[in-house]
N, C-alpha and C positions, 0 to 999 in steps of 0.2 A: 504494502498500499505505500503511496508518495501523495505528498500533498504542495504542489509549484505555486512559486509567487505569483503573488495575482496580478505584479504587471509582468509581461510578459518582452517589453521594450528593451528589461534591463539583461544589459549583455552575458550571454552568456562566462566568459571571463573573474567576471566580477561573481560569478554565484558561488556560494559557500553551501557544502557541503553538511547534513544537519543528519547524526544518524540518531535512532534513537533505542536503545536494548531493551524491551521487553519478553514480559512472559506470562503463563499464566500467574493466575493474583495480584497483578499488578495491580499502581493504586492509578486509575486511569484519569485525575488530575495528574500527573506526576508528568504525565508527560501529552495531555493536552490544553495544558496550563502555557507552557513555556512553546509546542507550538502556534497554538494559538497568536501568542506575540512574536515569532519572527516572522510567521507569512504575512503577517499584517505591518512589518516590518519592511517587506520588501529583499529583494539583496539573497536570499536563500531555498534552498531545495530540503525538504524533509525528505529522509526517510526510516524505515519500520523494520529492525529488526531485530529475531527473537533464534532459541541457541539451535533448531528447527525445524522454520520455517512456517507456514501456511497462518491457520485459526490463532488468535491468543485469547482463553479468555480471561476479562480482566474481572476485580475484586468484588464490581459493582454490577455484573451481568453483561456487562457490557464485549462483544467478542467483536477483535479487530481481524479482519478477515487479509490473507495474503503477506503478511510479514514474508520475507525477505531470511535464507538461512544464516545466518552471521557469517561464515565462514564459506558464501558467495561473493564475496566482495572483499577486494583490495581498501584494505585498514587508510591503507596509505591516499585515497581518494576523498577521505572525509576530513573535511577541519577543522571537526571537533563531534563528537561522540558524550554520546547524552548516558548513563546507567539507570533506571526507574527505580524505584520502591517499593517495598509491599511492607504486611503486616506482617508473615509472616519470616521472613529473612531471618527475623534477629533471634524466631522463636524457635525455630526447626534448621539441622545442617545443609549448608550451601550443597542442592545439584550440583556435581561436578559439570553435568552438559552446558550449564548456567556460567560456573567458574571457567570451563574451557573459551564459551562465546565470546566471553569478555577480555580474556588473556589473549585471544587473539583479535580482536577487534582492539583493545590499546596500544597496543603498539604504534597505529599509523600514524593516529589527528593528533591535527597542533595540538588542539585542547581537548581533557578529558572532568566530564562533567558529574557530577552528580547529584542525584534526590531523592531527599527523606535518608530512607535505611537501605538504596544503594552506595549508599560508604558503604557498607560494609561489606558489599562487594570489593571493594577497590579495595578495605584492609587487607582482607583475605589472600591475595595478591600480593601483598608487604608493597604497594605500591603507596600506600602515606604513612612509611617507616620515616620518623624524625618531622614528620611535616605535622601543618594545623587543621583542623578538617572539621568539622561538625554534622549536623543530623539532625530530625527528629529529635527536641525534644526528651520524650518519652525515655526513647535511646540512648541518650545521648553518655548517660550513665556506664553502657554493658556495650557499649563501644571501646571508652575508656581500658575498662576492665577486660575484657577481650583482646585490645591490642593496645596493649599499654606505651608500645613505643611511639603512641599517636599523641600528637598535643591537640585532645578532644577543646575545642572553643562551644561547652554549650549553647550559647547565648547568640553568637551571632547568624542573623539569615544567612551569609554565605559567605565562604573563606578563599581566598584567592592563595594556591600558594603555589606555587610555580607552574606547571600546566596541566597541573587537575584543582578543579574547581568544585567545592563542597556546599551542598546549601538544606535550607532545612528542612523542615516537614511541608508536604503536600502545597500546598498554593506557595512556598515560597519559590516552587519551581518559576513559577512567573516574575519574582525578584532576580533570580540567576538569570534568568534570560534577559528582562530587561539591563542586565550588570555587561553580560558578551556582548550584547544589543550596540548597546553603549559605546563599549572594548570598539569594535569592529566599525561602528559608523557615526558613530560622536553623539554626543548629549542631545542634541536636537532630534539625534531619528528616533533613539529607549525615550524621549519626554512625550514628543509624539503619540508613538506607540501607547506608551503607560495614558495617557489622557484618551486615549479612542478605546484603550480596554479599561476604564475608567477604573485605575488603581494609581496607588501607590508611585512613584519613579524608584521616592528611598519610603523604607514606611519606617515610619515611628518608634519606635522601642525595637528591640531585639526578641527573640522566642522565648527566653524567661517570664512575659507576659501575660505567656497561659498557659506558661506551668505551675499547677494546681494539682496539690493530693493530698489528702486526708489519713491513706491509711501507712502505717509502718512501711522501713521497707522489709525484706525477706533476707535477713545474715545468720550465718551459722554457726557465730561466736557468742558465747551464752554471755559473755561479761556486756557483753556492747547490744546482743539483746533486751538486759536488762537496761542499760545506758539509755538506748533509745526509750521504750517504753518504760520509764519514769519520764523521760519529756515528753510526750504525750499523756502522759497522765494530770503531768502538772506546766501546760503547757502555757502559765502566765509568771511562770520559777524564774529567776537569776540566775538560771544555770552557767555555766562556763566550767572546761577542760576539767581544771581541779575540781568540782561540785560534783561531776559525774566521775571520778576518776576514787572519788574518797565513798561513794554513792553505792561503786560496786568491788572496792576494796584492791582495785590496782593502781599502779605508776603511774603518774601523768602519760611519761612516755610513750609503757608501756597499752594504754586506752589506744593516741593518737599514731602507736602503726597500726594495731586497729580497727581505725576507723579509714582512714590509708588505702589498705589492703585491702576490704570487705565494700565499702561506699566510693573512695579514689578520693576520701576532703577528709580534711583535719576537724576536730570537733569543734573549732572555732567557725569552718566555713558551712559546715553542716546544720549546727546551732543556728545562724546567719538563713542559712535554706530554707530550716524547717518553720525559722518565724515568720517567714515572707509570705510561705505558706502556708501561715495560717493566718496573719493580717489577710491578703486577698480573702481567702473563705471566708472573711467576717466581715470588710468592706461589702462584699456581691450580698451579705445576707442583710446589708443595711445597715452596721453598725458605725459609728461615728467616727472619725478618727480619733482621738483623744481613747475612744471605750481600747479599738481596735490595737491601739498602740500597748495599749495596759494589757486586752487578755492574749496577744501572745505571744506579750515578754519583751519587747521592745525598752516598757517600761517608760520615753516618750514620745510626743508629737515627730520630735525633731530626731530619733531616731532613723522612727518609722519611715521618717521622709528624707533621710540618706537611702536607706536598705535601697528605699525604692527606685533612688533617683540614680544609685551606682547598676541595679540586677534589672530593672526594666526600664531605665531612660524618662520614666511616669513621675507626678506625683499621684499621692495617692488620690485625689482628689479627679485629674483625670484617669485613672485606672476604672474608676467610678463608674467614670460615665461613658468611658467606652465600653465596658461590656454589660451597661443597661440595657434590663428586657426591650427587644425590639414590640413592645407592647408598652402603648400610652399609659399613664397611670389612671384606675378606675377616680373619678372626683372627689370621692369617700374616703380616699386613702392616699390624699396630695396632704403634703405636710410644708 
């Protein structure tokens, strides 16, 4: 299946070929979003590749017909390869056929990019070792744990490191495409494409603004589990690495090693992330900024605002506005 540029007057010599590697179970927005951006900006030919060719069944039930077998093309004919993601990639062993297809394709293009969990495929090939990379916020910790030689940047929407570009989850593929269009054709073309698609040229804030969880992480070390359970039970308390070490009767250095080994974070970093997640949930539940600061363990509104600015690049009030209900408030509930 191939989508050609809208403008037939563009000279063939100026057309860049973008290859999307897709496979059964792929998240369709991982490639349809970027494909829309590339096709609207002109200057690109898009081809869809898969491990064996033929029909591909996406995670949402859409079937993509007539994909090309990855080994049927010369990778050097691709300007850019984009490896798409799937919710199942971090959960199950990567299929040999998919890894072999990626290994064949990555050797030729000028750029190799991933959307969402597609980063796990490049990581498995060892191509991200020693590099910075990102993925969907839900999978960033797992990527860092499984591939410790990668410097995972969980809050960044897209990371450029050499010829490799990785992006965050799902719709971040559009952000990725716009950045590549800007690199190829200039900011004015990318900006016009963004306006045409009714999206931001540069998304405000990082992907941490979307990352909230109310569940304790699953860990194997009993001392770490005890410390985490204690924090979840008393979220408003002024926890610290020292107080948690005392609570579980281990040295602070030992507790730090356990945190780093299982969660990839220091106790202080994990506590700040926990407090931030708690604050996000409280704000979305309608609590005031002052109450949120106290209940989440930040202690003061200033500390809360600094954490939001550091990790989310927005204020607590902006966060509330950005994620408010899509339905107007009922007149009786207005305050």
